[in-house]
C-alpha positions in Angstrom: 74.9 120.7 90.8 76.3 121.5 94.2 80.0 121.6 94.9 81.3 118.2 95.8 83.3 117.3 98.9 86.7 117.1 97.1 88.2 115.6 94.1 89.7 112.8 96.1 86.5 111.8 97.9 85.5 108.2 98.6 84.3 106.4 95.5 81.1 104.3 95.2 81.2 100.8 96.4 82.0 98.2 93.8 81.4 94.5 94.2 84.6 92.9 95.7 84.6 90.1 93.3 84.8 92.4 90.2 88.5 92.1 90.2 88.2 88.4 89.3 85.3 88.8 86.8 86.8 91.8 85.1 90.4 90.5 84.7 89.9 90.4 80.9 89.2 94.1 80.7 91.8 96.7 79.6 91.2 100.2 80.7 91.8 103.4 78.7 91.0 106.5 80.8 91.6 110.2 80.6 89.5 113.4 80.2 87.4 114.2 77.1 89.3 115.1 73.9 92.3 113.0 74.6 91.9 110.5 71.7 90.8 107.5 73.7 88.1 106.4 71.3 90.4 106.5 68.2 93.2 104.6 70.0 90.8 102.0 71.5 89.3 101.4 68.1 92.8 101.1 66.5 93.9 98.5 69.0 90.6 96.7 68.6 91.1 96.5 64.9 94.6 95.3 65.3 93.8 92.5 67.7 90.1 91.7 67.2 89.0 93.1 70.6 85.7 94.2 71.9 85.4 97.9 72.8 83.1 99.4 75.5 82.6 103.2 75.1 81.6 104.8 78.4 80.1 107.8 76.7 77.6 105.8 74.8 76.0 104.6 78.0 75.4 107.9 79.7 71.7 108.2 79.0 71.0 104.6 80.2 73.1 105.1 83.3 71.3 108.3 84.2 67.9 106.6 83.8 69.0 103.9 86.3 70.1 106.5 88.8 68.4 106.6 92.2 68.3 110.0 94.0 69.4 108.4 97.3 72.0 106.0 96.1 73.5 108.1 93.2 72.8 111.7 94.2 75.4 113.3 91.9 74.3 111.3 88.9 70.6 112.0 89.7 71.3 115.7 90.0 72.9 115.7 86.6 69.9 114.3 84.8 68.6 116.6 82.0 65.2 117.0 83.8 67.0 118.3 86.9 69.2 120.9 85.2 68.5 123.2 82.3 71.3 123.9 79.9 71.6 127.4 81.4 72.0 126.0 84.9 74.4 123.2 83.8 76.8 125.4 81.9 76.5 128.9 83.2 75.5 128.8 86.8 78.5 127.1 88.3 82.2 127.8 88.2 84.3 125.4 86.1 85.9 124.1 89.3 82.5 123.3 90.7 81.5 121.7 87.5 84.7 119.6 87.6 83.9 118.3 91.1 80.3 117.5 90.3 81.2 115.7 87.0 83.8 113.6 88.7 81.3 112.6 91.3 78.6 111.8 88.8 80.9 109.8 86.5 82.3 108.0 89.5 78.7 107.0 90.5 78.3 105.5 87.0 81.3 103.2 87.4 79.2 100.5 89.1 76.8 100.5 86.2 79.7 100.4 83.7 81.1 97.3 85.6 77.7 95.7 85.3 77.6 96.4 81.6 81.1 94.9 81.2 80.1 91.8 83.1 77.2 91.3 80.7 79.6 91.2 77.7 81.3 88.0 76.5 84.7 87.4 78.2 86.4 86.7 74.9 87.9 88.4 73.1 89.3 90.8 75.7 87.5 94.2 76.2 89.0 97.6 75.9 86.9 99.9 78.2 87.5 103.5 77.2 86.0 106.6 78.7 86.5 109.7 80.9 84.8 108.1 83.9 87.4 105.5 84.5 89.3 107.2 87.3 92.5 105.8 88.8 91.1 105.0 92.2 88.1 103.3 90.8 90.2 101.0 88.5 92.5 100.0 91.4 89.5 98.3 93.0 88.8 96.0 90.0 92.2 95.4 88.2 94.4 92.4 88.7 97.4 94.4 87.6 98.2 98.1 87.3 99.4 97.5 83.7 95.8 97.0 82.7 95.2 100.7 82.9 96.5 103.6 80.7 95.6 107.2 81.0 95.8 109.6 78.0 96.2 113.2 79.2 95.9 116.0 76.5 98.0 119.1 76.7 95.9 122.3 77.1 96.6 123.2 73.5 95.7 119.8 72.1 92.5 119.8 74.2 91.4 123.2 72.8 92.2 122.1 69.2 90.4 118.8 69.6 87.3 120.4 71.2 87.2 122.9 68.3 87.5 120.3 65.7 84.6 118.2 67.1 82.3 121.2 67.6 79.2 119.1 67.3 75.8 120.5 68.3 75.2 120.4 72.1 72.8 121.8 74.7 75.4 124.6 75.3 74.0 126.1 72.1 70.7 126.5 74.0 72.1 128.8 76.6 72.2 132.6 76.6 76.0 132.5 76.1 77.1 129.5 74.1 80.7 130.8 73.9 81.0 131.1 77.7 79.3 127.7 78.2 81.9 126.1 75.9 84.8 127.9 77.7 83.4 126.6 81.0 83.4 123.1 79.7 86.9 123.3 78.5 88.1 124.7 81.8 86.2 122.1 83.7 88.1 119.4 81.8 91.4 121.0 82.7 90.5 120.4 86.4 89.7 116.8 85.5 93.0 116.3 83.7 94.8 117.6 86.8 92.9 115.2 89.0 93.5 112.2 86.8 97.2 113.1 86.5 97.7 113.4 90.2 95.9 110.3 91.2 97.4 108.1 88.4 100.9 109.3 89.3 100.3 108.7 93.0 99.1 105.1 92.3 101.9 104.3 89.9 99.7 104.0 86.8 100.7 104.7 83.3 100.2 108.2 81.9 100.7 109.1 78.2 100.7 112.8 77.4 99.0 113.7 74.1 100.0 116.9 72.4 99.2 116.1 68.7 102.8 115.5 67.7 102.6 111.7 67.7 100.5 109.6 65.2 97.7 107.5 66.6 99.4 104.3 65.6 102.5 105.3 67.5 100.6 105.8 70.7 98.6 102.7 70.1 101.9 100.7 69.7 103.2 102.0 73.0 100.0 100.8 74.7 100.1 97.5 72.8 103.5 96.8 74.3 102.2 97.3 77.8 99.1 95.2 77.2 100.9 92.4 75.4 100.1 89.7 78.0 96.3 90.3 77.5 96.4 90.6 73.7 97.9 87.1 72.8 
């Protein structure tokens, strides 16, 4: 998992007509542990929408990766990195760079998945790999994107609550591996914040003080034209 060029590097090429064919998609981005899945599911329940969960397609996207065309995604495949290498060999900053690169390379596959889904009802696409610069290539309007950004404290609490088994438990230092992951996500949060702000896209900060329905209602107001 070599250090990438930079957090703001050029993103993978996406078909130019995607903007037209994905005009029915609403995008909910942000780093892990920001509440994206809960809010996407809430809005889907309220309005009878489809939901595309980026995380659920990771294994399929990795299997499709080509070493030449998707080098970062290929390098992240389980057979190319042991848990020890993945979580303890690199600095959190290096991990952040590499993860942004790998998830950016998955964006083309996610768009293909979305194009295979029915156009009606509209789709909420949620996941940490929907970065601001990528979405600007396929959206008709900036209002179709919202980014949830957790505070450091909320991120740590959310990560602790989820605490599900992971390959970090297979390392020689699971506690350090988890800390590296959390710190990696702090870099990702900073990157998403800076790019979304620069592009004039909506950011909602999540600190745990607002109910899910309250945040969902704020997003609902922005997405109104696509929900009716």
